[in-house]
MMTF fields as JSON, N, C-alpha, C and O atoms, coordinates in Angstrom:
{
  "mmtfVersion": "1.0.0",
  "mmtfProducer": "UNKNOWN",
  "numBonds": 343,
  "numAtoms": 344,
  "numGroups": 86,
  "numChains": 1,
  "numModels": 1,
  "chainsPerModel": [1],
  "groupsPerChain": [86],
  "chainIdList": ["A"],
  "bondAtomList": [4, 2, 8, 6, 12, 10, 16, 14, 20, 18, 24, 22, 28, 26, 32, 30, 36, 34, 40, 38, 44, 42, 48, 46, 52, 50, 56, 54, 60, 58, 64, 62, 68, 66, 72, 70, 76, 74, 80, 78, 84, 82, 88, 86, 92, 90, 96, 94, 100, 98, 104, 102, 108, 106, 112, 110, 116, 114, 120, 118, 124, 122, 128, 126, 132, 130, 136, 134, 140, 138, 144, 142, 148, 146, 152, 150, 156, 154, 160, 158, 164, 162, 168, 166, 172, 170, 176, 174, 180, 178, 184, 182, 188, 186, 192, 190, 196, 194, 200, 198, 204, 202, 208, 206, 212, 210, 216, 214, 220, 218, 224, 222, 228, 226, 232, 230, 236, 234, 240, 238, 244, 242, 248, 246, 252, 250, 256, 254, 260, 258, 264, 262, 268, 266, 272, 270, 276, 274, 280, 278, 284, 282, 288, 286, 292, 290, 296, 294, 300, 298, 304, 302, 308, 306, 312, 310, 316, 314, 320, 318, 324, 322, 328, 326, 332, 330, 336, 334, 340, 338],
  "bondOrderList": [1, 1, 1, 1, 1, 1, 1, 1, 1, 1, 1, 1, 1, 1, 1, 1, 1, 1, 1, 1, 1, 1, 1, 1, 1, 1, 1, 1, 1, 1, 1, 1, 1, 1, 1, 1, 1, 1, 1, 1, 1, 1, 1, 1, 1, 1, 1, 1, 1, 1, 1, 1, 1, 1, 1, 1, 1, 1, 1, 1, 1, 1, 1, 1, 1, 1, 1, 1, 1, 1, 1, 1, 1, 1, 1, 1, 1, 1, 1, 1, 1, 1, 1, 1, 1],
  "groupList": [{"groupName": "MET", "atomNameList": ["N", "CA", "C", "O"], "elementList": ["N", "C", "C", "O"], "formalChargeList": [0, 0, 0, 0], "bondAtomList": [1, 0, 2, 1, 3, 2], "bondOrderList": [1, 1, 2], "singleLetterCode": "M", "chemCompType": "L-PEPTIDE LINKING"}, {"groupName": "ASN", "atomNameList": ["N", "CA", "C", "O"], "elementList": ["N", "C", "C", "O"], "formalChargeList": [0, 0, 0, 0], "bondAtomList": [1, 0, 2, 1, 3, 2], "bondOrderList": [1, 1, 2], "singleLetterCode": "N", "chemCompType": "L-PEPTIDE LINKING"}, {"groupName": "GLY", "atomNameList": ["N", "CA", "C", "O"], "elementList": ["N", "C", "C", "O"], "formalChargeList": [0, 0, 0, 0], "bondAtomList": [1, 0, 2, 1, 3, 2], "bondOrderList": [1, 1, 2], "singleLetterCode": "G", "chemCompType": "PEPTIDE LINKING"}, {"groupName": "PRO", "atomNameList": ["N", "CA", "C", "O"], "elementList": ["N", "C", "C", "O"], "formalChargeList": [0, 0, 0, 0], "bondAtomList": [1, 0, 2, 1, 3, 2], "bondOrderList": [1, 1, 2], "singleLetterCode": "P", "chemCompType": "L-PEPTIDE LINKING"}, {"groupName": "ASP", "atomNameList": ["N", "CA", "C", "O"], "elementList": ["N", "C", "C", "O"], "formalChargeList": [0, 0, 0, 0], "bondAtomList": [1, 0, 2, 1, 3, 2], "bondOrderList": [1, 1, 2], "singleLetterCode": "D", "chemCompType": "L-PEPTIDE LINKING"}, {"groupName": "VAL", "atomNameList": ["N", "CA", "C", "O"], "elementList": ["N", "C", "C", "O"], "formalChargeList": [0, 0, 0, 0], "bondAtomList": [1, 0, 2, 1, 3, 2], "bondOrderList": [1, 1, 2], "singleLetterCode": "V", "chemCompType": "L-PEPTIDE LINKING"}, {"groupName": "LYS", "atomNameList": ["N", "CA", "C", "O"], "elementList": ["N", "C", "C", "O"], "formalChargeList": [0, 0, 0, 0], "bondAtomList": [1, 0, 2, 1, 3, 2], "bondOrderList": [1, 1, 2], "singleLetterCode": "K", "chemCompType": "L-PEPTIDE LINKING"}, {"groupName": "ARG", "atomNameList": ["N", "CA", "C", "O"], "elementList": ["N", "C", "C", "O"], "formalChargeList": [0, 0, 0, 0], "bondAtomList": [1, 0, 2, 1, 3, 2], "bondOrderList": [1, 1, 2], "singleLetterCode": "R", "chemCompType": "L-PEPTIDE LINKING"}, {"groupName": "PHE", "atomNameList": ["N", "CA", "C", "O"], "elementList": ["N", "C", "C", "O"], "formalChargeList": [0, 0, 0, 0], "bondAtomList": [1, 0, 2, 1, 3, 2], "bondOrderList": [1, 1, 2], "singleLetterCode": "F", "chemCompType": "L-PEPTIDE LINKING"}, {"groupName": "ALA", "atomNameList": ["N", "CA", "C", "O"], "elementList": ["N", "C", "C", "O"], "formalChargeList": [0, 0, 0, 0], "bondAtomList": [1, 0, 2, 1, 3, 2], "bondOrderList": [1, 1, 2], "singleLetterCode": "A", "chemCompType": "L-PEPTIDE LINKING"}, {"groupName": "TYR", "atomNameList": ["N", "CA", "C", "O"], "elementList": ["N", "C", "C", "O"], "formalChargeList": [0, 0, 0, 0], "bondAtomList": [1, 0, 2, 1, 3, 2], "bondOrderList": [1, 1, 2], "singleLetterCode": "Y", "chemCompType": "L-PEPTIDE LINKING"}, {"groupName": "LEU", "atomNameList": ["N", "CA", "C", "O"], "elementList": ["N", "C", "C", "O"], "formalChargeList": [0, 0, 0, 0], "bondAtomList": [1, 0, 2, 1, 3, 2], "bondOrderList": [1, 1, 2], "singleLetterCode": "L", "chemCompType": "L-PEPTIDE LINKING"}, {"groupName": "GLU", "atomNameList": ["N", "CA", "C", "O"], "elementList": ["N", "C", "C", "O"], "formalChargeList": [0, 0, 0, 0], "bondAtomList": [1, 0, 2, 1, 3, 2], "bondOrderList": [1, 1, 2], "singleLetterCode": "E", "chemCompType": "L-PEPTIDE LINKING"}, {"groupName": "THR", "atomNameList": ["N", "CA", "C", "O"], "elementList": ["N", "C", "C", "O"], "formalChargeList": [0, 0, 0, 0], "bondAtomList": [1, 0, 2, 1, 3, 2], "bondOrderList": [1, 1, 2], "singleLetterCode": "T", "chemCompType": "L-PEPTIDE LINKING"}, {"groupName": "GLN", "atomNameList": ["N", "CA", "C", "O"], "elementList": ["N", "C", "C", "O"], "formalChargeList": [0, 0, 0, 0], "bondAtomList": [1, 0, 2, 1, 3, 2], "bondOrderList": [1, 1, 2], "singleLetterCode": "Q", "chemCompType": "L-PEPTIDE LINKING"}, {"groupName": "SER", "atomNameList": ["N", "CA", "C", "O"], "elementList": ["N", "C", "C", "O"], "formalChargeList": [0, 0, 0, 0], "bondAtomList": [1, 0, 2, 1, 3, 2], "bondOrderList": [1, 1, 2], "singleLetterCode": "S", "chemCompType": "L-PEPTIDE LINKING"}, {"groupName": "HIS", "atomNameList": ["N", "CA", "C", "O"], "elementList": ["N", "C", "C", "O"], "formalChargeList": [0, 0, 0, 0], "bondAtomList": [1, 0, 2, 1, 3, 2], "bondOrderList": [1, 1, 2], "singleLetterCode": "H", "chemCompType": "L-PEPTIDE LINKING"}, {"groupName": "ILE", "atomNameList": ["N", "CA", "C", "O"], "elementList": ["N", "C", "C", "O"], "formalChargeList": [0, 0, 0, 0], "bondAtomList": [1, 0, 2, 1, 3, 2], "bondOrderList": [1, 1, 2], "singleLetterCode": "I", "chemCompType": "L-PEPTIDE LINKING"}],
  "groupTypeList": [0, 1, 2, 3, 4, 4, 5, 6, 7, 6, 5, 8, 9, 10, 11, 12, 13, 14, 7, 3, 11, 3, 2, 9, 4, 12, 13, 12, 6, 11, 7, 10, 4, 10, 11, 4, 13, 2, 8, 5, 4, 15, 5, 14, 5, 5, 12, 11, 5, 0, 14, 11, 12, 4, 4, 11, 2, 5, 7, 11, 12, 3, 12, 16, 11, 14, 15, 12, 12, 8, 7, 13, 5, 2, 2, 11, 17, 14, 17, 17, 14, 7, 11, 9, 7, 7],
  "groupIdList": [1, 2, 3, 4, 5, 6, 7, 8, 9, 10, 11, 12, 13, 14, 15, 16, 17, 18, 19, 20, 21, 22, 23, 24, 25, 26, 27, 28, 29, 30, 31, 32, 33, 34, 35, 36, 37, 38, 39, 40, 41, 42, 43, 44, 45, 46, 47, 48, 49, 50, 51, 52, 53, 54, 55, 56, 57, 58, 59, 60, 61, 62, 63, 64, 65, 66, 67, 68, 69, 70, 71, 72, 73, 74, 75, 76, 77, 78, 79, 80, 81, 82, 83, 84, 85, 86],
  "secStructList": [7, 7, 7, 2, 2, 2, 2, 2, 2, 2, 2, 2, 2, 2, 2, 6, 6, 1, 1, 7, 7, 7, 7, 1, 1, 2, 2, 2, 2, 2, 2, 7, 5, 6, 6, 6, 6, 7, 1, 1, 7, 2, 2, 2, 2, 2, 2, 2, 2, 2, 2, 2, 2, 2, 2, 2, 6, 7, 7, 7, 7, 2, 2, 2, 2, 2, 1, 4, 4, 4, 4, 5, 2, 2, 2, 2, 2, 2, 2, 2, 2, 2, 2, 2, 6, 7],
  "xCoordList": [-26.523, -25.722, -26.61, -27.502, -26.407, -27.202, -26.423, -25.228, -27.176, -26.688, -26.66, -27.289, -25.939, -25.909, -27.196, -27.352, -28.133, -29.532, -30.129, -30.756, -29.982, -30.457, -29.942, -30.69, -28.694, -27.993, -28.594, -29.122, -28.529, -29.195, -30.587, -30.883, -31.483, -32.824, -32.913, -33.831, -32.037, -32.245, -31.756, -32.384, -30.672, -30.257, -31.216, -31.454, -31.722, -32.86, -34.111, -34.709, -34.465, -35.669, -35.423, -36.369, -34.342, -34.031, -34.053, -34.846, -33.196, -33.074, -34.475, -34.762, -35.352, -36.609, -37.731, -38.901, -37.402, -38.583, -39.35, -40.557, -38.711, -39.261, -39.701, -40.757, -38.972, -39.229, -38.41, -37.441, -38.818, -38.061, -36.687, -36.531, -35.778, -34.475, -34.64, -35.276, -34.039, -34.157, -33.373, -32.386, -33.814, -33.158, -34.167, -35.151, -33.897, -34.813, -34.672, -35.605, -33.569, -33.364, -32.543, -32.011, -32.354, -31.438, -30.056, -29.538, -29.355, -28.056, -27.874, -26.892, -28.871, -28.866, -28.978, -28.341, -29.83, -30.084, -28.718, -28.358, -27.991, -26.874, -25.736, -24.836, -25.761, -24.837, -25.166, -24.291, -26.287, -26.758, -25.974, -25.735, -25.543, -24.826, -25.793, -26.16, -26.187, -27.235, -26.772, -27.585, -25.497, -25.067, -24.892, -25.362, -24.207, -23.983, -25.246, -25.335, -26.292, -27.557, -28.496, -29.509, -28.11, -28.949, -30.132, -31.049, -30.066, -31.193, -31.382, -32.514, -30.306, -30.346, -29.54, -28.563, -29.956, -29.261, -28.311, -28.178, -27.662, -26.665, -27.376, -26.86, -28.428, -29.083, -29.525, -29.393, -30.064, -30.444, -29.286, -29.433, -28.124, -26.788, -26.551, -26.329, -26.602, -26.423, -27.416, -27.077, -28.719, -29.786, -29.527, -29.651, -29.158, -28.853, -27.787, -27.989, -26.631, -25.545, -25.978, -25.669, -26.654, -27.014, -28.094, -28.025, -28.963, -29.974, -29.335, -29.639, -28.363, -27.753, -26.795, -26.703, -26.126, -25.332, -26.065, -25.634, -27.262, -28.066, -28.66, -28.555, -29.292, -29.926, -28.951, -29.265, -27.718, -26.938, -25.74, -24.926, -25.578, -24.545, -23.13, -22.158, -23.011, -21.694, -21.311, -22.206, -20.093, -19.585, -19.009, -18.033, -19.514, -18.959, -17.993, -18.416, -16.789, -15.687, -15.658, -16.18, -15.02, -14.808, -14.254, -14.638, -13.315, -12.799, -13.746, -13.664, -14.669, -15.792, -16.59, -16.783, -17.009, -17.893, -17.345, -18.059, -16.032, -15.283, -14.938, -14.539, -15.085, -14.614, -15.581, -16.764, -14.985, -15.777, -16.886, -17.99, -16.489, -17.414, -18.695, -19.747, -18.673, -19.668, -20.846, -22.013, -20.432, -21.274, -22.381, -23.434, -22.159, -23.182, -23.887, -23.406, -25.108, -25.902, -25.027, -24.727, -24.654, -23.953, -22.633, -22.258, -21.999, -20.757, -21.113, -20.458, -22.076, -22.501, -22.883, -22.546, -23.627, -23.877, -22.601, -22.49, -21.587, -20.352, -19.736, -19.406, -19.499, -18.876, -19.537, -18.853, -20.78, -21.581, -21.337, -21.059, -21.448, -21.302, -19.83, -19.643, -18.872, -17.419, -17.39, -16.922, -17.929, -17.844, -18.669, -18.244, -19.821, -20.495, -19.825, -20.161, -18.928, -18.298, -17.015, -16.357, -16.748, -15.575, -16.09, -15.336],
  "yCoordList": [1.945, 3.202, 4.328, 4.116, 5.483, 6.69, 7.438, 7.704, 7.776, 8.661, 10.031, 10.448, 10.822, 12.284, 12.977, 13.879, 12.536, 13.258, 12.821, 13.664, 11.57, 11.041, 11.967, 12.37, 12.207, 13.002, 14.33, 14.789, 15.013, 16.322, 16.452, 17.349, 15.518, 15.523, 15.277, 15.839, 14.454, 14.228, 15.413, 15.799, 16.04, 17.169, 18.38, 19.103, 18.563, 19.697, 19.323, 20.156, 18.043, 17.734, 17.87, 18.27, 17.617, 17.753, 19.323, 19.813, 20.017, 21.483, 22.22, 23.141, 21.705, 22.443, 21.758, 21.85, 21.101, 20.524, 21.679, 21.547, 22.793, 23.911, 25.017, 25.591, 25.384, 26.372, 26.14, 25.38, 26.814, 26.62, 27.367, 28.467, 26.703, 27.489, 28.689, 28.601, 29.802, 31.007, 30.802, 30.066, 31.469, 31.452, 31.303, 30.571, 31.992, 32.01, 30.77, 30.418, 30.072, 28.848, 27.922, 28.258, 26.777, 25.758, 26.242, 25.989, 26.948, 27.473, 28.331, 28.215, 29.227, 30.137, 29.312, 29.618, 28.274, 27.458, 26.667, 26.427, 26.278, 25.457, 26.421, 25.953, 27.574, 28.617, 29.056, 29.634, 28.842, 29.455, 28.933, 27.733, 29.932, 29.576, 29.466, 30.446, 28.195, 27.877, 27.983, 27.97, 28.089, 28.154, 29.637, 30.044, 30.406, 31.862, 32.669, 33.634, 32.276, 33.004, 32.575, 33.218, 31.463, 31.01, 30.163, 29.877, 29.797, 28.895, 27.705, 27.253, 27.16, 25.933, 26.392, 27.13, 25.951, 26.22, 25.127, 24.191, 25.164, 24.028, 22.742, 21.701, 22.719, 21.433, 20.876, 19.672, 21.713, 21.217, 20.785, 19.863, 21.355, 20.832, 19.354, 18.455, 19.132, 17.828, 16.726, 15.597, 17.265, 16.406, 16.066, 14.948, 17.184, 17.147, 16.141, 15.225, 16.238, 15.358, 13.766, 12.833, 13.608, 12.274, 11.733, 10.577, 12.514, 11.988, 11.57, 10.498, 12.467, 12.258, 10.999, 10.182, 10.932, 9.699, 8.39, 7.448, 8.396, 7.282, 6.914, 5.794, 7.983, 7.792, 7.35, 6.509, 8.003, 7.853, 6.966, 6.739, 6.451, 5.418, 6.109, 5.454, 7.276, 8.033, 8.477, 8.565, 8.767, 9.242, 10.673, 10.78, 11.681, 13.082, 13.158, 13.004, 13.377, 13.665, 15.12, 15.994, 15.346, 16.717, 17.763, 18.932, 17.247, 18.035, 18.538, 19.657, 17.622, 17.93, 19.119, 20.161, 18.879, 19.939, 21.309, 22.311, 21.319, 22.581, 23.257, 24.422, 22.529, 23.133, 24.178, 24.182, 25.112, 26.082, 25.541, 26.073, 24.428, 23.774, 23.275, 23.294, 22.851, 22.445, 23.624, 23.324, 24.808, 25.919, 26.111, 26.67, 25.669, 25.936, 24.65, 23.551, 24.84, 23.623, 22.789, 21.62, 23.405, 22.744, 22.118, 21.011, 22.796, 22.18, 20.942, 19.91, 21.009, 19.756, 18.617, 17.468, 18.924, 17.85, 17.294, 16.07, 18.088, 17.637, 16.8, 15.671, 17.169, 16.338, 14.904, 13.888, 14.886, 13.624, 12.764, 11.57, 13.4, 12.622, 12.024, 10.901, 12.758, 12.21, 11.008, 9.925, 11.25, 10.046, 8.87, 7.731, 9.088, 7.92, 7.168, 6.023, 7.8, 7.07, 6.222, 5.481, 6.373, 5.57, 4.157, 3.28],
  "zCoordList": [-15.652, -15.719, -16.161, -16.983, -15.665, -15.835, -16.892, -16.762, -17.978, -19.086, -18.755, -17.782, -19.53, -19.283, -19.111, -18.287, -19.913, -19.834, -18.474, -17.832, -17.987, -16.831, -15.58, -14.688, -15.656, -14.565, -14.573, -13.56, -15.761, -15.839, -15.307, -14.518, -15.756, -15.302, -13.882, -13.284, -13.167, -11.735, -11.011, -10.025, -11.415, -10.749, -10.871, -9.904, -12.019, -12.098, -11.264, -10.583, -11.356, -10.499, -9.096, -8.418, -8.529, -7.114, -6.829, -6.026, -7.49, -7.266, -7.318, -6.553, -8.334, -8.475, -7.632, -8.002, -6.55, -5.708, -5.044, -4.841, -4.702, -4.006, -4.903, -4.638, -5.974, -6.904, -8.182, -8.179, -9.286, -10.501, -10.478, -9.95, -11.061, -11.163, -12.118, -13.168, -11.7, -12.533, -13.777, -13.788, -14.872, -16.167, -17.253, -17.148, -18.254, -19.445, -20.236, -20.958, -20.161, -20.916, -20.262, -19.204, -20.744, -20.065, -19.841, -18.753, -20.789, -20.705, -19.496, -18.763, -19.291, -18.132, -16.752, -15.744, -16.833, -15.574, -15.362, -14.21, -16.389, -16.166, -15.643, -14.946, -15.925, -15.412, -13.997, -13.352, -13.495, -12.247, -11.093, -10.959, -10.191, -9.088, -7.911, -7.264, -7.672, -6.707, -5.332, -4.407, -5.131, -3.692, -3.244, -2.181, -4.087, -3.649, -3.601, -2.842, -4.445, -4.498, -3.32, -3.047, -2.641, -1.553, -1.976, -1.206, -3.181, -3.784, -2.907, -2.732, -2.332, -1.451, -0.207, -0.336, 0.972, 2.221, 2.57, 1.781, 3.649, 3.897, 4.158, 3.752, 4.752, 4.887, 3.594, 3.377, 2.678, 1.36, 0.59, -0.212, 0.744, 0.004, 0.51, -0.3, 1.844, 2.333, 1.753, 1.4, 1.717, 1.167, -0.344, -0.845, -0.965, -2.468, -2.682, -3.479, -2.012, -2.225, -1.851, -2.592, -0.733, -0.327, -1.404, -1.82, -1.774, -2.835, -4.102, -4.626, -4.672, -5.866, -5.792, -6.709, -4.66, -4.418, -4.564, -5.228, -3.863, -3.721, -5.142, -5.641, -5.727, -7.037, -8.182, -9.024, -8.14, -9.351, -9.03, -9.925, -7.815, -7.514, -7.54, -7.916, -7.19, -7.214, -5.856, -5.014, -5.539, -4.288, -4.539, -5.281, -4.009, -4.074, -2.891, -1.745, -3.133, -2.145, -1.76, -2.452, -0.621, -0.221, -1.158, -1.176, -1.941, -2.969, -4.012, -4.519, -4.305, -5.178, -4.615, -5.242, -3.443, -2.736, -2.591, -2.552, -2.512, -2.285, -3.577, -3.566, -4.775, -6.027, -6.458, -6.119, -7.266, -7.937, -8.818, -8.933, -9.433, -10.371, -9.674, -10.313, -8.464, -7.723, -7.469, -7.215, -7.562, -7.231, -8.316, -8.009, -9.539, -10.491, -10.811, -10.539, -11.431, -11.829, -12.827, -12.581, -13.899, -14.911, -14.363, -14.749, -13.526, -12.925, -12.07, -12.214, -11.232, -10.517, -11.398, -11.111, -12.539, -13.466, -13.984, -14.038, -14.387, -15.071, -14.045, -14.407, -12.727, -11.714, -11.723, -11.85, -11.594, -11.524, -12.713, -12.612, -13.842, -15.134, -15.216, -15.686, -14.777, -14.703, -13.779, -14.131, -12.533, -11.685, -12.109, -11.915, -12.674, -13.235, -14.367, -14.667, -14.947, -16.067, -15.449, -16.179, -14.201, -13.68, -13.477, -13.054]
}
């Protein structure tokens, strides 16, 4: 099972493969809206979801992907952490 820190580390690692997430500290990075800012494009979102599902053994459903929570780094981490506890 993946712990909360493992989930956070993997999400950050994937998102930062091309460039660092903006933000002066972790709190700002967790609040960052990676979708609206164009940090990732639609293909990268699909790759992100597939990679996280494979690495963390979770299944993101359409309602997760369409939620406001999914739009921020911290929200994505929270969704995955909840799914991992099931």
